[in-house]
N, C-alpha and C positions, 0 to 999 in steps of 0.2 A: 539254664534257669532252673532253680531249684523247685521241687513239687511242694505244694502247700501240705501243711501239716494235716492229716485226715481228722485230728481231734483238735479244734481251735483253743482248747484248754491245755493243750501240751505245755511241757516246761518252757518258759521263755516267751510264750505267745504274746504277752502284755509288753515286754520290752521290744519285740519285734513290731508290734502295731504302733507303739509310740514312736519308734525311730521312722517308720514310713510316714506317719503323720506329720513329723516335724519339718518334712520338705515341702509341705502344701503352705501356700500364702493365704491363711485364713483371716479375713477381716471383713467387718460389715461393709456392704456397698449400697448405695442409693442410686437409683435410676428413675429418672422423670420420663414418663411415658405420655404420648399424646395421642390423639385419635383422628382419623381421617373423617370429617364431616360429609364431604362430597367432593367429587373429582370430575373435571370435564375441561376440554380445550386446552390441556397442558398445565392447568392450574388445579392444585389440591387445597381446599381449606382444612385446617388442622385446628383441633381444640386442645387445650392443655399447654405444657410446655412453657410455662410462664417466664423462664429465665432466658429464652432464646433472643439472640440479638438480630439485628438487621443484617442480611447478606450471610447468615449462619447456614451452614451446610445441614441438611436434615436427611435421616436415613429411613427408608421405609422397610417394613419387615420383609417385603417381597423381593427386596435387593436394589430397587431404585434409589436415586439421590434427588434431592430438590433444594432450591435456594429460598430462604425466607426473604421475601421482597416486600410484604407490607406486615405490619404488627398492630393489631387492632385489640380493643379491650376483650372481645369475645372470640378471637382466634388469630390465626396466621395464614396469610395468604403465601402460598408456596409454589414457585416455578419449578417445574419438573424438568431435570436435565436428562431424563431417559424416557424410553417408551413407557406410557402409562399402563400398558396392558398388565392386568393382575392386580393392580391397586383397586380396592373397593372400600365402601363406607366401613368404618369401624377398624381399619387396619391400623396396627401400631406403628407409631413414629417416634423416633429418639433423636435428640441433637446431642452433640459431643463437643460443642464450643469451638468447631472448626469452621475456616471460611474455604472458599473455592480456591485450590492451588493447582499448578500445572508444572510438570517437569521442565527444566531448563537446562541447556548445556549443548555442547557440539554434537552429542548423540542425535539430536533432532534434525542436523543438517542432512538435506537430501530425502527427507521423509515427508509423507503425507498424513497428517494427524487431525483428529477432531479437537474442538476447543478444550478438552480435558487431557490432551496428550495421549489419547488412545490411538494406536496405528490403524490408518485405513487403506494402506498399501500392502497388506499382506505380511509385512515384516515382523520382526521380533518385537516384543513389548519394549517399550521406552521407560528406563528408570531416571535417566538424566542425573547430572551432577547434584541437584538439589531440587527441591519444589519450593516455588514461590507463589504467593497470593496474587490473583489476578487484578485486584484492585491495590495500587500503590501510588503513593504521593508523587506529584511532579516535582522535578528538582527546582529549588528555590532560585530566586534571580541571581543570588550572589554566586551560586554553583554553576552559572552557565558562562560560556565564552561567547564572542562575536560569531556570527555566521559569516565566514570568510572563504571557506574552501568550498570549491564547486562539486555539485553531483552531475557528472557529465552524463547526458541522456543519450547522445549520439542522434537526437532528433534536431535539426538544424533550426527550424523554427523556435524551439523551446531554448536551445543553448545560446542562440544569437539575440533573441528578444526578450525571453522570460527566463533568464538563467535562475536555476535552482542552487541552493547551498546546503551543506550537510549540517543539519539541525533544523532545517525550515520545514514548514508545513505549508503545502501547496495543493489546493484543491482542484480537481478535475471535474469539470461540470459540463453537462449537456444532455440533450434528449435522448431517448432510447435509440439505439442503433446509430450512434454517431461515432463510434471508434474510441470511446473512453477506456475500455480494458484493452484494446489493442495499443494505444499509446502507452499505458502502464506497463504492458508486457514488453514492449520494445525498450523501455527504460530499464526493466529488470534485466533483459538478456544483454544490454550494453554494459552491464556491471561485470561481465566476465573479463573486461579490460580493467577493472579496478579492484579494490580491496574490500568492497562493501558486501556485508551479509544481506540478503533479501528475504523478507517475509511476505507472503501473499495470503491475505486472509479473505475468503469467500464467503459472504453472508446472504443467504437466501437465494443464491444462484442456481440456475438449471445444473444438473450433473454433467450433461454433454458440454456445456460451455466451460465448466470447471475442468473437464478433461482436456480440453482443446488448450487451455492455459498451461496446464502442467505439461502436455506433450510438446507445446511449442519451447517452453523453457528447457526441457530435457533434450530437444534436438539441437537447439541453436545457443543456449545460454550455458551457465555453470550450475547445473542443478545440485552440486555437492556443496554449494554455498547458499543454497535456498531452503526455506521451510514453507510447507503448504498447509496452512489451517484452514479446514474445510468444514462449513455447516451449510448444506445445501438446503434447498426449499423444502425438501422432505424431511429435514431433521426436526426434532422438537423445537418449539420456540425459544425455550430456555437456553439451548445451545446456540441459536443464533444471536441471542442477547448478549452472552458473554464472550462471544468469539472475537470482536475487536479488542476487548481488554486482555484476552488470553494471548493474542498475538503480540500485543504491546509488551506485556511480560516476557515473552520468549525473546523478543528483540532487544529488550533492555538488558538482558544478560550480556549480550556482546558490547552494547554501549558502556556499561559499567566496568568492563574490562579493558578499556581503551581503545576498542575497535569501532568500526563504522557499520551502521545498519540502516537499511531502507524498508519501510513498512507500506504495503499497498492495501488498502481496505476497500473492498469492492462488494456492496456499496454501502454507504451510511444512510441512504434513503430507505432502504430495505430494513435496516437496523432501527431506524427512527419509526417505521411502521410496525415493526415487532414489539418495540418498546410501548408504543400507543396501545396495540392489541393486549399486551400483558397488563398494562396499568389499568384500562377499562375493564378487563376481567377481574382485576383485584378491587374494583370499585373505587379507584382513585379519581377524584374530580377532574374532569376534562377542561382544557383551555382552548387556545386558538387552534383551529383545525382539528379539534378533538385530541390534540397532543396534550399529555400532562405537563404541568408547570416546570418539571425539573428537566425537560428534555434539552434546554440550552446547556444546563450544567453538566448533564451526561456527556455531551459531546466535547464541551470545553474542557472538563476534567481529562477526558481521554486523549485529546490532541495535545494538551499542555505537557504531556509525558514525552513528547518529541522534543530534544534539545541537543546543544552542543555543549558537553560539559568543559569546565575550566581545566586547565593543565594539572591543577592540584588534585583533582579528581580522576586523571588519566587522559583527558582529552578526547574522550570518545564521542560519538555522535548517533543520533537516531533521528532520521529524515523521515516525514509521513507524506504520503500521497493519497489522501482520501477521495473517494469517487462519489459523486451525488448525481441523481437522475432528475432532470427537470420534466415538467409537462408543457409541450408547446413553447419552449424557450422561456418560460417564466422564471426569470432569475429572482423575482420579488416574492416568491412564495416563502413560507415560514421557514422551512428547513434549509432551503438555499441561502437565505438571508442570515440565518444563524451562522452557518458554516462559513460564509464569506466573511463575516465579522470575526470569526475566531481564527482563521488561517492567515498565512502571510502572503496571499495572492491566490489568484485563480487563473486556470486555463480553461476558457470557454470554448466548447466545440459547436459548430452551427450546422443545422441540418441542411440549409440550402447549399453551403459549401461541400458538404458530404455528397449531396446529391449531383453536384457539379463535378465530382470526381477529384475534388482538391483535398487530398490526404497528406497529413492529418488536417482535419477541418478545423483549425484554430482561428478563432475570430480575433484578429490582432487589435480590434478596437475596444473590445470588452475584456481581453485578458490583461493580466498584470502580475509582476512579482514585485513585492514590496522590499525584496533584498536586492535583486537585479544585478546591475553591473559590479556591486561590490565582491561578488563571487566569481566573476569570470576572469580568466586568465587574461593578463595584459595583451597578448597577441591577438586573442579573439575580440576583446573590448575595442581595441583600436579600429578594427575593420567593420564592426557592427554598430558603431555609434549613431550613423544616420540611416540605418536600414529600416527601422520602423517608420520614421517620418516619411522617407520616400516611398514606402509601400503605401502608407496611408493616403498620401496625396495622389498616388497612382490610382488607387480604389475610387476615391472622390472623382477624379478626373475621368475614369473609365464610365463612371455612371452619367456624365454629361454627353459622352460621345454617342450615347444611344439615341440622342435626339437629332443627330446629324453629324456629317463628316467634319473633321478638323484639318485645316490646311496649314497652319502654322508649323513651321519645321521644328521650333523648339518644343512645342507641345507633343508633336509626333515622336520625337527623340525620348521625351519622358514616358510616353506611353510604351514604347518599345523597352526602355529600361525596367518600367514596372512588370512587363510580361515576362522578362527574364528573371526578375526577382521572384515572381510567383511560381515559375517553373523550378527554380531552385528551392523554394520552400516546400515544394509538392515532393513527398517522399514516401516511397512505397513501404510496406510493412517488413520487418526484418532486414532492414537495408541501413543500419545505423552507420554514423560516420565518426571517425576520429576528429578529435579537436583540430589536428593539423590540417586535415582534409577540409574541414569547414573553414579554417583560416584561408586556405588556397583559394577555395571558391569564392568567398566574399572578397578577397583581394582582387581576383580576376574581374569581379563585378565592379568593384571601385575603380579600377584601372581602365575600365570600359573595353576590356578584352571580349567580353561576351556580346557587345552590343551588335555585332555584325555576324554572330553565329546563329543559325536557325534555332528557334524556340524548342523544336521536336528533338535537337541533338542534346540539350542540356540533361536529360533523363540518362542518356548513354554516358555522357561526361561524368554525371555524379557516380556512376557504377564503376567507372574505370579509374577514378582519380587516386585511389590509395594505391593501386598496383603501380601506376605511372610514377607517382612521387616517390615509391620505395626504390624504383629502378633507376631513376635519374637524380634525385636529390637525398640520398639516405642520410647524409650527414646532417643536413638542414632539418629533416623529419625528426631525427633522434633528438636534436637540440631543442626544438620547439616542444616536442612531447614531453621532455624531461623538465624543462625550466618554465615552460609556459610563455617565454618571451622570444622575441624575433628581432634581429638587427633591422636598421632602417632600410637596407637594401633587400632584405629578405622578402619583403611583400612583393616587390617587383620580380624578384627571381621566381617566387612561386606563381605569380600572374602570368609570366612569361611562359612556364611549363604548362599551365593550364591552357593558355592560348595555342601552344604547339599541339596539344592533346585534342582540343577542341576542333582546330583546323583538319586535323587528321581524321577525326570522327565525322566531321561534315563531309569531307572528301569521300569517305567510304560510303555514306548515305547517298550522295549523288550518284556514285559508280553503281550501287544497287538499284536505284531507281531507273538508270539507263538500261 
């Protein structure tokens, strides 16, 4: 590097100076500055910035960011997306016309990130293929295809009675500690047998509960095809508020490329409570149960983004499993009724069934899928047609048996059949079933093979069925798994194999008892 001339007025100094200045981009720049009026509870009120738009990203001089949530004549209500420490009154605020964006792409697979795409797993920073806004319009009706392909959950009570389709929105609802997250995690784990990308969004959950979910998926599922978007209870309310929308944007990347994705939002009751908190702090007028008037729009706009796209747009799908917590089983509360009306069905979990060790504790009377059998494979649809009716009749009949014994042989046989249906539908965690295994078990039930088998044997039967069928009927298993159809005599073949296995297991149990 040449040394500077000792005398600035040496020959040629003016030419050299002009040449150096010619590389500078000198132009007038206008910058609009705002000021923090006061800050508290994750909300900063900002004066100035008359050109700021709703949901625009604001930058504080201390390095934090915020989201313009309300625009008033005398200021802006800003939701902070970072720790507010260091932000004080009179701090400078600038807006650059940006909206909240998150990185999207395959680089996110297998990672644990916050709603802004920042890593929480100690890994490298994520750049992504591109950045997309968290608020995006839902696909138009003309851009959607029929919901016909199944989401195989591996949970017999769901696949047989309340089948889910790719592009469907199915609500999981129940009181606290009834197995809502456990059911969703089992469905995520079962996707290791499919081509679906899974996005788990934790909103306001305890850190220990989130860690258990991540560990379960990493141990038993396909974590390399999962994204974990985490906004725990200790995170700023602003991050919890944008978490579901951020997870949707990350999942839409795969849908728009013709792939299939599943998003689990755990849970929207805490998201609604966060929205109420921020709205009241921003002085928005309260409505029913103190929720702001736009709470229905907020969740409807979010869940409408789940869809099965038409073939012209690639045929990809995004399925949604939002979770909602009820209080004392009250499904008629404001948020549960909103979400029930928005979604395509609900899986209701019952506290009494959970306490009676019936897991998953699905209430078959209140649960429904508004798509249902249209998405079931033909083989499963044929054997599950009367299952719900038979089980409902059994539950009603069982209630009357509490008043006294029943001597009628026909009623006794229906009670025995119902007890075996209940035993089949009781399924432990992390014990998902393939579709062909479900078909075999239900075929055995329909053929009466299980009627003389002790109820206690059915749990062992369910755990051994996959291994037995793979060893005895590999051709039929492969055919049913690939096509979803089964020949007329295939049901009897599968039922006979289940009968042999059940007899063998029952004999072993008797031998152990002796």
